[in-house]
C-alpha positions, -999 to +999 in steps of 0.1 A: +581+102+720+554+130+723+543+124+687+542+086+693+520+091+724+497+115+705+495+091+674+486+062+697+456+081+711+444+093+677+445+057+664+422+047+693+399+076+684+408+096+715+416+133+716+453+141+717+466+150+752+475+185+763+513+186+767+524+206+798+560+216+796+581+207+827+618+214+828+622+194+860+613+161+842+641+165+817+665+171+846+652+140+863+655+119+831+691+131+827+698+122+863+685+087+857+706+084+825+738+096+843+732+070+870+719+043+846+692+038+871+655+045+872+656+053+909+651+090+916+636+111+943+599+113+939+587+144+922+560+165+938+537+177+910+530+209+930+567+218+928+571+211+891+576+244+872+544+246+851+511+262+853+483+257+878+470+221+882+433+214+888+428+205+924+404+177+915+429+159+892+452+130+901+486+122+887+505+091+877+543+090+873+559+065+851+597+063+844+611+038+819+639+031+795+636+024+757+662+016+731+644+035+704+628+068+714+595+060+695+589+026+713+561+028+739+563+003+768+531-015+776+526+006+808+526+038+786+504+023+759+479+013+787+477+047+804+478+066+771+447+046+759+427+056+789+400+082+780+401+099+814+437+110+808+437+145+795+472+160+799+508+148+803+543+160+808+574+142+797+612+145+800+637+123+782+675+120+781+698+097+761+719+075+782+748+053+772+726+023+761+691+036+762+668+066+765+656+074+800+621+088+801+599+101+830+563+111+825+534+125+845+499+117+833+471+139+846+437+123+850+403+138+853+387+132+887+365+101+884+343+115+912+329+143+892 
């Protein structure tokens, strides 16, 4: 899925996104897969085990399911194609009938 997102950006002449590792997202995706439900407790990005986040950035969380791991839903294609998105984190887990994926996209502050 990471490669698919990066390839989508490159095809649109946008720089690849910085990938920030977050173990919590995989845990969340596996929780969704076990429950076969996209409903999970909201993740506070300040509690995600990664580096330091810029205080002037905003985040967008998107969770979804796909049958094939390289299929991008329209919501992911839309946000991935936005030039102000610079970084993302992703977690995925295979469920019984689908892959469960949760993402965080980090945007540059538009008020700069």
